[in-house]
N, C-alpha and C positions, 0 to 999 in steps of 0.2 A: 389685499389677498392675491397671491399668484395664481396666474391661469396656467394653460398648456404652454410648455417651454418650446423653443425652436426644435429642440432635438425630438420632442414628441411628434411636432408637425412633420418632421422628416420621416419618422417611424410611420405615421399614420398615412402620408403620401405616398411612401415606399409601398406599404401594405396594399392601398388602393391601386396604386399602378400595377402591381403584381397581379392582383384579381382582374384587371382589365385586358392584362397580357393575356392571361390563363383562359379567358373567355373570347380571345380574338378580337377586342376592340379597340386595343392600343395601337397608336402609330398609323391607324387607317387614314386614308387620304380622304379629305372632305369631299361629298358628293356635290356640295354647291356651297357658295359663299353664306356665311352665317348672316341670318337676319335676326339680329338682336331686338329683343322686345321686353317690356316688364311683364313679371309674373302678375297672376290675379291677386288682388288685395283680399280674397274671400275664396273659401273653399267650396263654396255653392250649396250650403245647407239653407234652406228656406228660413228655418227658425232662427238662425243665427248667421245673417249673412257677412257678417265682419270677421267671424271666426276662421281661423284656418287661412292658408294662402296657397297659391299656384305657382307652379313652374320649377319646382324641386321637389325631392323627397328626402326625407330625414332618416339616416340608419343609426344614428347615436347621439345620445346628450351626455356630456359630462358636466356635471353641476359642481363646482367647489366653491364653498359658502361658510362663512364665520359669521356667528351671531353673537350679539353682546346683550345680555338681559337687562343690564342697566340703562341701556337707551332703547332696546328694543329694535336695533338697527343691524343691517347684514351687510357684508362687504364681500362681493361674490365675483365668480368669472364662470360663465357657461360657454363651452365650446360644442359646437354643433358640427357633426360629419353629414353631409348631405350629398345628393347628386343631382344635377340640373336635369329636369325632364322637357326643357325646351332651349333654346339660345337664348340667355337671359342678359337683358342690360341692367336690371335691377329686380329686386324681390322684396317681399315684406316678411317680418315675423310678428307674431303677437306679444306685446309688451305694455303693461299698463301701470298707472298709479305714479308715484311720485320718485321712484328710484331713478338716480342721476347716473348716466352713463360715462364713463372716464375714458374708454378706449375700447374700438371696434376694428376687427382687421378680418380680412379673408386671405386665406395662405399665407398669413403673418405679415401681410401689408396692409397699411391703413386703409380703411374704406370711407367713403361719406355716408352720411346718414341723417335722417330728420324723423322727427315723430309726429304724428297727425291722428286727429281723431281721438277716441277712447283708447285704441291699442295698436295702431299702426307703427311699427319700427320700419321705415322705409330705407333699405340699403342699396347703394349704389357702388359696386365693385370696381377697384382700380382698372378693370379690364372686363371684355365680356366673357360670358361663361357659356362654353359650348354645350349644347344638350350632349346628355350622357357623361359630362365630365365630373369627376368628384371635387369637393371643395369644402374647406373648414372655416367656419364662422366662429369667432371668438368675441364675446361682449363681456367688459368689465364693468361693474355698476355697484352703487352703494345707496343706502338710504333705510327708511323703515317700511316695509310693504304693507299695503291697506287691504284689507279684506273687500269682497263685494257683498252687498246685501241687497238683492233684487227683491223687489215687492212682490213677484209672484214665485220666485224660486227660491227664496233664501239666502243664507249665508254661503259663501265659498271663498276658495283661495286661502291666502296666509292669515289664519285667525290666532291672534295673541292669546294666551292662557296666563294663569296666575303664576305658572313656574317657567313658563318659555312659549311655545307656539306649535300649531297643527296646520299642516296644509292639506285640505280638502278641496279636490279641484273640479267636482262635477257641477253643473256642466261648464262653466266659464271662468275657473279660478286659477288656472295654472301661471297665467301669464302676470299673476300678482307678484311672483319672485324669480322667475326665469322666462327669458326669450324662447318663444315657442312658435311651431306650427300648430295652433292648437285646434285641431279636427281629429274627428275618430278614425278618417281616412288615411292619416299618415302616422303608422305606429312605427315606434321605435325601441331600440334597447336604451338602458340608463346606467349610469354609475353617478353616485351621489356621495361626495366627500364633505363632512359637514364638521367644523371646529366649534367647540363649546368650552365655557368654563368647566373645569373639573368639577365632578359632582352631579353634573346634568348628563341624561342619556339621550341618545339619538337612534330612532327606529325609522326605518323606510321599507321601500319595496325591495322583494328578492333577498339577497344571501349576504351576511355580514363578511368583511373582511376584517384584518386585524385592527384594532383600537390601540392608539398610541397617546400617551400623555407627555407633555414638555411644557415646561414654564407655566403650570397650573392649567393647562388647557389641553382637552381631550379631542382628538380626531376620530370620527367614527367614518368607516367606508361601507358603502352598500352598492350592490350589483343586481340590476334586473336584466337578466340575459335572454329572455324571450321577448317578442315584440309587445309594447306596451301602449295605449291612447294616452295621450296626455292628461286627459280627466280622471285617469286611475292612477297616476302618479301619487305620491305620498310622503310627508315628513311629519315627524313628531319630535319635539324637542322638550325635554322635561324631567321631571324626577318619577322615574318609573321602577317597579320590581319587574324583572324580567324573569321568564321561565322558559328554559330549553327542553324539549323533548323529540320524540320521533313517534309517528303514526305506526301502526301495526304494520304498514306497507314500508316501514324504513324512511320515509319522507322527514327531512327536518321541520320541527314545529317551533316555532318562536312567538311566545304570546308575552304581553305586558300589561301590567296595570297600573295606573297613576296612583303614586302613594297618597294622596290626599284622599282616594277613595279605597284604597286597600286597606280596610279597617277589620275583615273578617278573616280569623286564621285559616290557612289552608285554600284561600280563594284562587290563589295563583295555580295551585295543582290542578283544581277542578276545572278553571278556565281552559287550561292546556289540554287537559284530557278529553273535556267535551269538545272541543276544536278538533281533535284527533279523531274522535269517534265519529263525528259529523262528515269529516273530509274521508274517512275510510268508507263509511256507508253510501256516501253521494257517488264516490268512485264506482261502487257496485252498479250503480244505477245509470250514471252519465258516462261511464268510460274512465279511462286514467287521467288522474289529476294533470291539469296541464302544465304547473309550473314546478319549479325545482325546490320550492319550500312552501310552507303554510304558515298560518299563525294568526294574530290578531291583536288589536289594542283596545282596553277599557280604559276611557279617559273622560274627565270633565272638561268636555270643550264648549258647552255652551250653544250649540249649532242645532239641537233639537232633532237629529238624525244619526243613523248609521251609515257607513258607507263601504262599497265592495272595492276599496283600493285594493290593487292586484297583488295577489298571494298574502296580504295581510291587512283584513278589514278593520276598520276603524268604528267603534262603539261608543257613541256618546252618552255617557251615563254619570249619575252623581252617587250611584252605589257600585260595588263590584258582583253583584247578583249577575248569574249567568242564566240566559235565556235560551234554552235550546232551539225553539222556533225561530229566533232572531239570528242566532248562527247559522241554521240550516238556509235561511234567506240569503245572507250576504256571502256565505260559502258558496252555495248554489251558483251565485253570480260568477263565480271563478271560471265556470264553464260557460255560463249564458250572460254576457256582458264584458266580460274580460278576455278570455280567449277568443271568442267569436264576439264581433262589437257591431251594433247596428251602424251601417254607413251615414244614415241620418236620424236626427234626433225625433222625428216622426215615428220611426220604427222600435222606440224605446220600450214598448210591450214585449219585445223579443228578450229583452232585460228583465223587466218586472213582472211580467206574466210567468215566466219560467222559475224566477227565484220564489214568487208567491205558491207558487205548485210546488216548489221545493219544501215550504214551509207544511202545505197539507200532506205531502208524502211522508214528512218527518212525523206529523202528527199520527198518522196511521200508524207508522214502523215502531214509535216509542211510547205513543201514549194512547193507541188503541181507537183513535177517532176515523172511521173510514172517509177516504178522500171524498166518496159521493155524499156523506154528511157535511162536509165543509161546504162543497158545492151547492148543495141545496139551500144550506143556512146563508151564505153570501146570495144567492139567488133571490131568496125570499126577502132579504134584509136591505139589498141595495137599493138606495132612493132616486140616484140620477144614473138614467139611461140616455142621456141627450147627445153625447159625443160619438166620436169614432175612435175606436181603439187603436188603429193603424195611422190616425193622424188626428191626435187630440189638440194641437194649437201648442204654440210656443209656451204658453204661460199655464199649461195643462199637463205638462209632460211627467209630474209627480202626483197627479190626482188618483183616486181610487179607481177611476174609470180604467187608467192603464195597468194597475196592479190587480184589482179583482176581478175585472171582465176579461184582462189577458188571461188571469188563471182559469176562469170559467171557460175560456174559449178552448184551453188545452183538455180540460175534462169533458167537454162537449164533442171535441176531436177523438178522445178515447173511446167514448160511447159509439162514436160514428165509425170508427175503423178497426175496433177491437184492440184488446190487451196487447197481443203479440205485435200487431204492427206499430201500434203507440209506443211500446217500449224499445223498439227497434229505432224510432223518431228520436226518442230521449238520449239514446248512446249514438247514433251514427250521424246525426244533424252537428253536435259539437266536435265529433272525430273529423269528419270531411272537412269541416271548415275551421280547424284549429288555427287560432291566431289570425284569422283573416275579417273582414266585414262583410256584413250580410243584410239584406232587406227582407221586409215582408213577403214580396213577390219571391224572392229566393226561397223562402221557406216554403210558401204554397206550391211552387214547382218541386221542390225536394219531395214533400209528402205526396203530391201526386204521383211522381216518378216510382217513389218506393211502395206505393200501395196500387197502381196502376188504374186509379179512379180519378174521375172529373169531380173535384171538391169545390169547383168555384162558386157555386150557389151557398154551398155552406159557409165558406170564409166571407163573402159578401155580407151575409147575415150577421156574422159575429165580430167582424173586425171593421167594415166599411159603412154600415147602415146604423144610423142612430135608433133607439128604441129598443125594448125589451125582446129578445128573442122567444119566439115561442118554444117549449120542449117538445 
C-alpha cells in the first residue's frame, strides 16, 4: 500500500513553513541551545497511564488502508502531521497487536524504532526535533488487526464481522489498526482512504469524497475536518444499504443499515428521517450542530453497545428497528463527549450524564413523559449509590452510576437554579467549549459564573460523595 509520497511531504512542509512564517515563528534565532529529551510515554490519565504520549501535538492523521476479506488482513500507511511541544530526542506512539511495521520515516528520512509493552512504539528521529517545529511521521504496516476484549470495559478496536470489520475505539481501541496518540487531550483532523473488493462499502467519520473502482477494487475517501479524539474515530467495512438525505437545516445526513439486518422495507428511510429529526431538535436545545454532516450506522457487530463515533454513531443491533431514545442518546453525544470531550476518563459523566438526559428530554418532547417523572423513577429504582460520579474508577466508567446518577445530577441542578439558567447551561456550555476538552471542575466553575451562585455543596453531594442524596 502506498503512503504519502515525497511530493506530498514537500507540500505539507511548505504549508507548515508558511504558517510559521505568518505567525512570526520561522527563522527565529534559538534563545538557548536545545536540550533534547524523550517525550513522556503516557498522557497522564490516572485510569489509563499508558495511553497517549507527551512531547508533541498531532494536527492530522492520514490513514490509507487496503483490506482483504479472504485473510482479514490490512496493508496500510498512516501519516501523522505533528508539532513538537518540547525539544524531542525521541517520542512514542500507541500501536498494539500483531501488525508488522515495514517502514517508518520522519520527514521522509528513515527513523529508528522499537516496540515495548502492550502498545508503545518508541521512535528515535534521525535528528532532534526542536520545540515548535512541525514534523511528519509515516508508518507502513500490515497484518490482521486484533480487537481488545477487556474484562471490565468490553470489546473495542478492530472487530471482525461476517462481511468485513467495524472499528469502535472507545476507550482504548484505536491503536489496534493505526499508530496514534491515543488520548482525549490530543484531538486532530482525519482523512481515511480505504480500498476494498468491489461490492463492499466503507463508511467512516465526516464527509465522503469520490469513490473510484479499478481492477475490481473500490477506494472510498472520508474526511473529518473538525478536531476529533482518537476514541471517536470509526471505520465500517461490509455490505450496507446507504441512504443520503439532509436535515431541515440543510445538513448532509448519511445513514446505513447492514444488509444482513435490513429486512424490513422502508427502514433505511425511517432511520435517516429519524436521525434528521433528532439532530434538528437537539440543535434547538444545545445550539448549532458541531460537525459538517450527521448520520449513523445500524449493523450486527456483536459488541453489545452503541457508540457515539463522531458525526456518525454506530448502533450494534440484530434488527433494523429504530429506537428514538437511543438515537437521542448517541446524537446528544455529538455535543457532549464529541465536540467537547472530557480531558480525563474520570470525567466521563460529562459525556454520559448529558446523553442520558438527552433521552429524558426526548421522551418528554416526543412521548409525553416529563423529565421529572424519569428522574423520580430512576431515583426510586437505582440500587447502587456507592460510587463517586466524578471519579467512578477505571473499571466502572460505563456503569449505571455514571449514566443514571449523571443525568439525575443535571435534573437536580435544574431544580436548583431554575429552567432559564439551566437551559442557558445546556446551550452555552457546549458552545463556549466547542472542539475542546473539559473537566468536572471546569463545569462547576462555568455554572457558578453563569448563575453567580456558590454551588460547591450541591456538586459535592451529587458528584463526589457516595450515598443517595436527599431531595
